N, C-alpha and C positions, 0 to 999 in steps of 0.2 A: 783597263782599271779605272775607276771612278775617283776623280781628285776632289779633294774638298778644301777651300781656300777661306781662310778666316776673313772676316769681314773688315773691311778697311775702318779706322777710327776716324770719326768726324774731326776735321781738321780745326773746328771752330765757328766755321762760317755760319752754321745754323745755331750752334749754342750760344754763342757769345750774345746775341739780343736778348734770350732769356736771361742769362745771368746778369746782362747789365740792367734789365728791368728789376732784378731783385735788389742789385747794388741801389738803383735809384730809388726804390722803394725804401731801404732800409736807411738811405741818407734822408730820405722826405720824412721819415718817423723818427729821426733822431732828435727833432726839435719838440717840444711841449706844444709850440703854437699848431704845428700840424698834425700832433697826436690830438689835441682839442677837437680840430677840425673834424679828424676821423672818428671819433668816438661820438662826437655830437650829433654828428650826421648818420652814422650806420646804426646808433643804440636806438633812436626814436623809430627807425624804418623797421629793423628787426622786431621792436615790441610789438608795433603796429600790425606786422605780419603774423605774428604769434597771437596777437589777440584776435586777428581774423579768422586763423586756424581754428581757435578754442571756440570762439562764439559761433561760428558756422555750422559747427558739429554740434552744440550744446543749446543753442539759442531755442531752437524748437522745443525741445525738452523742458528748458526753463520755463518760457512761455506756458505751454500746457500745463505744468505743473502748477503755476503760478493761478492759471484759470480753474483749474479744478480744485485749489486751496480754497480759492474764493467762494465758488458755487457750494463745496462741501461744508465750509465754515458757517453759510447761511444755513443750510440743511441741518448740520448740527446742532446749531442755536435754537433753530425750531424743535429739534427733539429733545432737547436741554429743558427747553421750555416747559414741553409736555411732562417730563420727569419730574421736573421741580413742582409742578402743578399735583401730579399723582403724589408725591412725596409729602406735599402740604396736605393734601387730603386724607391721607394715610394718617399722618399724625396728629390730625385734628380727630380721626376717628379714634385714635388711641386715648387722646386727653379726654375724650367725651366719656368712653365707654370702660375705661379701666375699673376695676374694683376698689371703689373708695375715691373715685374722682367726685367733685361737687354735682356734676349733672348726673351721675349714674346714683348718688345718695337721694337726690331730689326724686328722681324718676323711681327709686324705691320706695320712697315715701308717696308718690303718687298712685303706685299700684296697691300698697297696702291700706293707706289711709281712707277715712270715712268721711273727714271733715270736707265739704266742698269750696270752702273758703281757702282753706289751708292748702288744695290741691290746685286751684287757681293761681294761687301766689306762687305757688313752686313751678307750674307751666310757665307762667310769666317770667321767672327768673331764668328758666332753661331757654326761653325764647330770646330773652336778653342777652344771655351767654352766646346764641349761636348768631346772632347780630353782630355782636363782638367781633367774633371769629371772623365773620364775613368782612367787616369793615378793615380787618388788621390784615387780610389776605386779598389782594386784589383778582387773584385768579380764582377764587371761591365765588360762587354765584347763588347757592342754595345749601341750606344743612337741614336733614329731618330724622326723625327717629321713626323706624318702621315697623309695625308689630307683623311679624311674618305669618304668624298663624292666622290671622283675619286680613293679610292683605290693607291694613289702613294705617294713615301716619297718625300717630300718637301726637307729636309735636314736631311743628315745621316752621322754618322762617317764611316761608309763604305757602299760600294753599295751593294742596296738589290736586292734580286732574284725576289721579288713581295711584295706586299704591302697590298693584301686582306686578313686582318687578320682573320676574321671570317670564310672564306671560307676554309684556310689552318690549322688554330690553333684550338685546342679543350680547351675549358675555364676548368681551375681546379677549381678556387673558384672566388667569389666577394668579394673585400676586400678594404673597405674605398674609394669607389669609383672608385676603380680600379680593374681590370680584370687581375688575375693571369692565365696564359696559362700552360697547363699540358705541361712535356718535349717534345720538338719537335727538328727537325733539324734547326741548325741557318739559319736565312733569309738571312745572308751575302753571297753574291757570292762567297767569298774566303775561305767560312768555311763549314765543314760538321759534326761537332760534334754536340751533342746533348745538349741542353740548356735549362733554364727554363726562362720565360720573363713575363714582366709586361706592362700592358698598361693603361695610364688612359687620358680620353678625357677631352678637355678644350675648351674655344671660345676666339676668337680675336676680333679685332675690327670689322670684319665682320661678325655680328651676325650670319648671313645665313649661312654660312659655318661652318663645323664641325671638328675639329683636333683633336689630341692626341699625347701623348708621350711615344714612344715604348722603351723599355729597355731589353736589353738579358743579362744573366749572362755569364761570361768570360770562356774562352774555355775548361778550364779543371775543372769547376766548378762542374759540374754535376759527373764526372767522379770520383773525389775527395769525392764528397759527397756519392757517391753507394759503394765506394771501399771497400770489405769485409774484409779487413784486417785494425786492428789498433793496437797501442802499448800502453801498460800499466805496469809501472814499468821495463822498458827494456824488456817486454816479448812481442810476437806478438800474437794476437789472431784473430780468423775468425767467422764472423757474416754476414751472407746476409741480404740485407737491401732491402726495396720497398718503393715506393712513393704512396699513394692512394689519391683519391680524396674523396669527400664528401659521395658518395654513396658506397665506399669501393672498388672500382674497382682500379685494379694496374695499375699505368700509367708509371711506370719505375722500373726496377729492377736490382739487381746486377748479378742476376742468372735468365735467361728466362727459363730455364727447371724446376725450382723449382718453381719460381713466375714470370709466363709470363703474360707479357702485356696484358691488356684489358680482364683478368679475375677476378671473382668477389673473394676477398681474403676470405670473409665469406664461400664463397661456397666450396674454397680449404680446409679451417679449418674443416668446419663439414663433407665434403666428405671423410675426413682421410689422404689427400694428405699430411699434415703438422702434422700426429700424431708423427711422430718420432723428433719433432722440438719443442724447447721451444720458445714461441714467446712473444716479447717486444713490447710495444707502446709507442710512442711519439706523444700524440693528440695535434692538433693545431685548429683553428677555420677553417674550409674548407677544410682541407686535415691532413693527417695522417702519420706519419713516423713509420714503423715497421721493427723489426728485427727477423730472425730466426736463432734459434741456434740448431745443433744438440744435441738431450739429453744426448748421450754417452759423446760426446765432453765437453758438459756444465758442467757436472758432473766431467769429468776427469780434467778440466782445474786445480782445485785447490787441486787437490790430495795432492800435496807437503805439504799443511797447516797440513792434519792430522801426516804427518812425524813431521813438526814443532810443532806440539802440544806435540808428544811423548817427542821430545827433550827437551822441553819446561820443560815439568814434570821431566824430568831426572836432569836436570839442578837444577830446583827448589829444589829437593831433596837434591842434593849435598850441594845447598848453605845453606840449614837448617842444613845439618848436620857441615859446616864449622861456622856458626854462633851459633850453640849450643857448639862447641868447644871454640868458641872464649870468649862467654859468661861464659863459665866454668872458664877460666884462668883470665878473666879480674873480674870477680866479686867474686868467692869463694876464690881466692888467697886473695886478700886485705881483705876481711871480716875474715879470719883466721889468718893472722898477726894481724890485729886488737883485736880480740878477745884474741889472746895471751897478747897483751898490756894491754888491759882493767884487764885483770886476776892478771897481776903485780902491778895493781896499789891500793892504801892502800883501803880497803874496808870502805864502807861508812856506818854511823850509820842509816841512812834513809831508812825506811822500805819503800820496793817496790815490788809488786807482780812479780812472775816469770813469766818469758816468756815461750812460747812455745820451742821457740828456744834455745839450751842448748848454744851457742856461744854468745848469747843477753843478759842472765842474769844479767852478772858483767857489760855488757854496758847499761844496762837500769838504773840500779841503782846508778851507777856514774852520767849517764846522767841527771837523775832527782834531783840528788843533784845540778849539776852546773846548770840546768835550774831555781831551786828555786833562787840560789845566783845570777844570771843575772839579774831575774826579780827583785829582791831587789836593785840591783846596777842601773837598768834601772829606778825604780821608784824614787830612791834618785838622780839621775841626773837629770830626768826631775822637780822635785820640786826643785832643785837647779839653773836650767836654768832659771825658772820661776822665782824664787826670785830676780836672777840677771838683768833681763831683767825689772822687776818692778823698781828696783835700780836704772838702767840705765834712765829709762823713769822721774823717781821722779827728779833724778840728772841735767836732760835736763831742766825740767820745772823749776826747781829752778833757773837754770843758766839764763834763758830767762823767767824773772818774767815778767807775762802779766800785773798784776797790775802797775808795774812801768811802762811800755811803755803805757798805757792806760792812765794815769795821766799826762805824759810828753807829750803825743800827745795833751791830753785835753788841757794844759795850752797853748802849741804852736797853736792850732786852735783858741782858746779866743784872742791870741795876735793877730793873723792875722785878725780877725774881727774887732779888736779895731782899726786897723788901714786900714780899709778900702779893704782889702783883701778877699772878698767873696767867690771867687773860689778857694782859696788857704785853705780857712776854710771848705770848701766843700770836697774838696781833703782829708784833715787831718781827718775829721770826717769819712769819708768813710773808710780810712786806718785803722783808730784806732777802726771802728769797725770789719772791717776782722781781724786784727790782734788779737782783743779780741777772736774772734770767732774761729780763726785756733789755737791759742795756749791756748784755753782751756782746760780743764782736761776732759770735756766729750767725751766719745767714741760713743754715739749713740745720734742722734738728728733726726730732721723731714725732710721731704721732701720740706717741706716750709721753713724751716731756711737754708737747702741747696742751693735754688733757690735764695734766699735774699742774702745770702753769695757770690754766685755766679755775682748777679747784681751789688753788691758793688765793686767786683774784677772788671768787665768790666767797670764800670763806670771811674775806674781809669785808665784802659788801654785805653780808648777812649780819655783821655787827652793826653796820649803820642804819640799815633799815631792814625788818626782817620780811623773808619771802622763801618760798616754799621750791627747793631745787631737787630735781630728779636727774640722776645720771644712769643712762642704761648702754651697757657695752657687751655687746654678742658678737665679738670678733678673737680671733687666735692671737699668740704671742707675735707669729710673724707679722700678723697685720698692725700689731702696735708698733713694730719695728720699721715700720714705710717710712721713707723721708717725707720729710713736710716743711714748708717755708715758716720760719721762726715767727712768732707773733700775728697768728692768723685767726686763733679760736678766740682769743681774749676780746678784739675789738666787734664780735659778733656778738657774744653775751653782755657785753658792756653796750652796746646800743641798743638791746631790749630793755636792760634794765633804766637806761636813760631815757627812751621815747617811749616805751611801753608800759610804764610803771602804774600800777592802780594797785589799790588794797585786794590782797587775796590773789597777788600775782604767782603763778607757777610757772618755772623755767625748767625746761627738759633739755637736756644732751644727749643724745644717741647715737652710738657707731655700730653699724652691722655691715655686713658684707655678704657677698655670693660668689658665683665661681667666677664672674667677669669683673665686679665692681666694688668698691668700698663705699658707704654711704653714711655723710656726717651731716646730723640733723639738729639746729637749735631752734626752738619752737617757744613760743609763751601764749600766754592767754589775756594778753595787755590789750591796750587800746586799739591796736592795729593802725592802718593807714588808709586813707583816701586813696579812689584809682590812678589820680594823677601822680601822686608821690610813688604807689605801687610801680606804675609803668616806668618813672625815672628811674628806679631801682633795678627794675628789669633791665632796661636798656644800659645802665651801668654794667652789670653783671655781664650781658653779652658782648660788651665793647672789647675788641684787643689793647685798646689803649685808652682806659676810662679817666677823664679829667674833670668830669662833674662829682658831686657828691662830698661826703664826709672824707676828712684824711684817712680814718680807720678803714671805712668800707672800701674805700678807692686803694688803699694799700693793700689788702686782703684780696680784692680781685685781681689786681695787677699782679700781686705774686704768684698766685696759683695759675694764671694764664700763663705767666713766663715759664714756671716749672713744668707744668703737663701740659702746655699748650692745648690742643684741641682734645686731650685724654680728661679733661675736667668739663663738668657742667655744672652751672649754678642757677638754682631755681628758688622763685621767692614768691610766696603765697600769703596774702593777708587780706582783712577782711575790718572793716570799722567795729570795734567794740567784742570781736570774736579772738583776734591774735594775729600773731604772725610766724610764720615757719621759713627758716632758711635750709636749703637743702644742697649739700656738696657732693656730687657724684665722681668719684675718680676711678677711672678704668685701672686694672692692675698691669 
């Protein structure tokens, strides 16, 4: 029978060195000094290793993207330049030929008039207009009105060699009722440069005859457009360019040997003629602008980026080393001095758990003792402050005895009514109720009571200076019974009357509700406020403990925030000479 024996447990000869190493490591890291040495040594190394790992896998992609973006940006800028020229030419054709334009009206007079002198003046006016357009648009070089039926130029900024456009020009694309012709030699007698042109037909008062506006690009437009050199960040790069029509046929290029005119660009690409070139496209409706860059040149342009990357890594490592040394001096030095000061302090009798850091053991004990003392002092100070505030409030209410004022005003009211002064009696009754409400000791009331107190205040104010007052209530009885801080609506309307007053003032107070919120809005058509004052009041409304602003507004905002916390939102809108609106939104 086969016997099995349990393995003998290691007596510790092999395990003890491992446990001893862990113990030594823990003991070494128990000091902040040793921890800082470990952290400031390992963190830079780990960061650099991580940085190398990321850059080694992505550096090539980043560089290639930057190279592609640079070349493509240059190509797109040239394509945009061509688009802008065609847009400008088309807009000029519209300005010249639309029914009712000065040029079209003058042309109608030339075609129908019989006075040779007037016709010459009108023709001169049109030529002057053309020259004005050319001078104001640097990309435009020639403008002409063509009689399509007779293939002749009626009026032109320069004398043309011929005007039979369809016989001598090749259309590149049709674009917004206009024909764009492929690059060709200028039709001007005085130029032989290559241009691109646009022609747009139109009709005049003679419906049976057909005319067109013909516009050419400027003298050096195509040369600049196809220039293979361009500058990026003070460096000059090379990229051959070509203009293709909708069928992919090359109509004009910067290198006839590489990109011959009349050849199919797709055939060149598939045939291997452009195998050593990197191709970029800038497509447009009816034509395409392409760029061809030699592959070796393409990838060698930004070789300095790799050098810059290596220098950047070296600089980062040096910065980490410098930062580690600075942290060592700025952090550990003060901690060591503070630990020495704490050790010299009187030991505390308060029990505190020991820290893993030797230097912080004394600091932890003393700090906990101090923290307990501070908490007791803060609690005592808060209690005393609360008692003082209550005493001051009671003192103020005792000095201004609302019952005395109420009884006195009530007696004056009856004396006025006895003497037939009914209006004075009404004002005294309203003032008595308002004083009794505002000087009462209650801090919590209802929305209905606030509205009634506000009405009493406005009743008195209208006797002093007349204004229009609107009150719109569209809430239920249960909403009017909602709790509200006392004395919140009166300061708002008082603020409108004081700061927004002008003749014809209209004050509107509305209360509305929906399923989620109650909305209280106080608005006026007064003087309004400037942007600085509006922003200051909005900041006051957003503050959880407002300190600035007037006493009334500061009390209203603080009372609402204390009662509803995050369930209230205060919005203020105002504009000079338009008015001010304050909206209070209370969540149910």
